[in-house]
C-alpha positions as CSV (number, residue, x, y, z in Angstrom):
1,X,110.6,96.7,86.4
2,X,107.8,96.2,83.8
3,X,107.3,99.2,81.5
4,X,104.4,97.6,79.5
5,X,101.9,100.2,80.9
6,X,103.9,103.0,79.3
7,X,102.0,103.9,76.1
8,X,103.8,107.0,74.9
9,X,107.1,106.2,73.1
10,X,108.9,109.3,74.3
11,X,107.9,108.7,78.0
12,X,108.8,105.1,77.7
13,X,112.3,106.1,76.4
14,X,112.7,108.6,79.2
15,X,111.7,106.1,82.0
16,X,113.9,103.4,80.4
17,X,116.9,105.9,80.3
18,X,116.2,106.8,84.0
19,X,116.1,103.2,85.0
20,X,119.3,102.4,83.1
21,X,121.2,105.5,84.3
22,X,121.7,106.4,80.6
23,X,122.5,110.1,80.7
24,X,123.0,110.5,77.0
25,X,119.6,108.9,76.2
26,X,117.9,110.9,79.0
27,X,119.2,114.3,77.9
28,X,118.5,113.6,74.2
29,X,114.8,113.4,74.9
30,X,114.6,116.9,76.4
31,X,114.7,120.4,75.0
32,X,117.4,122.7,76.2
33,X,116.4,124.3,78.4
34,X,113.7,122.0,79.9
35,X,111.6,123.1,82.8
36,X,111.4,120.9,85.9
37,X,108.9,121.3,88.8
38,X,109.4,119.2,91.9
39,X,106.3,119.2,94.1
40,X,105.3,122.5,92.3
41,X,108.6,124.2,92.9
42,X,110.7,125.2,89.8
43,X,114.0,123.3,90.0
44,X,117.1,123.2,87.8
45,X,116.6,120.3,85.4
46,X,120.3,119.6,84.8
47,X,121.1,119.6,88.5
48,X,118.2,117.3,89.2
49,X,119.2,115.0,86.4
50,X,122.8,114.8,87.6
51,X,121.6,113.9,91.1
52,X,118.9,111.5,90.1
53,X,120.4,109.4,87.4
54,X,122.1,106.4,89.0
55,X,120.5,107.1,92.4
56,X,116.7,107.2,91.7
57,X,114.4,104.8,89.9
58,X,110.9,103.5,89.7
59,X,110.3,100.2,91.4
60,X,106.8,99.8,89.8
61,X,104.6,101.6,87.3
62,X,101.1,101.6,88.9
63,X,99.1,103.7,86.5
64,X,99.4,105.9,83.4
65,X,97.1,108.7,82.5
66,X,96.7,111.7,80.1
67,X,97.5,109.8,76.9
68,X,100.6,108.2,78.4
69,X,102.2,111.4,79.6
70,X,101.5,111.1,83.3
71,X,103.2,108.2,85.1
72,X,102.4,107.1,88.7
73,X,104.4,104.5,90.6
74,X,106.5,103.4,93.5
75,X,109.9,105.0,93.5
76,X,113.3,104.6,95.2
77,X,115.7,107.4,96.0
78,X,119.0,106.7,97.7
79,X,118.6,110.0,99.5
80,X,114.8,110.1,100.2
81,X,113.9,106.4,100.5
82,X,110.8,104.7,99.0
83,X,107.6,106.5,98.2
84,X,104.9,106.9,95.6
85,X,105.6,109.5,92.9
86,X,104.3,111.0,89.7
87,X,106.2,112.1,86.6
88,X,104.1,114.3,84.3
89,X,105.8,114.8,80.9
90,X,104.9,117.6,78.5
91,X,106.1,117.5,74.9
92,X,106.8,120.3,72.4
93,X,105.6,120.2,68.8
94,X,108.7,118.2,67.8
95,X,108.0,115.6,70.4
96,X,110.8,116.6,72.8
97,X,110.1,116.9,76.5
98,X,110.0,120.5,77.4
99,X,108.5,120.2,80.9
100,X,108.6,117.6,83.6
101,X,106.6,117.8,86.8
102,X,107.5,115.3,89.6
103,X,106.4,114.9,93.1
104,X,105.0,112.6,95.8
105,X,101.7,111.1,94.9
106,X,98.7,109.9,96.9
107,X,96.7,107.3,95.0
């Protein structure tokens, strides 16, 4: 999958870690604790990550907005199938991800 559209270095590292099932790289990019919202519902970040890594990934990056922090694309989940999604990353002052909003997208 092509990540050339990803313009924010931290976001690019996070998507690359997700795609590669690299748990160490993934968790190193986030604050502890990090907030996760799935379709607007607060969810446990560590549980989500444990379930997603190795079982979920982008199949395409279709658009990137908000200075590279919001990523939209086609996504595959072993559990939920194929759909369009968004990942909206928020960074703290040190450049770590402290909030991630995910959900189904319509674009």
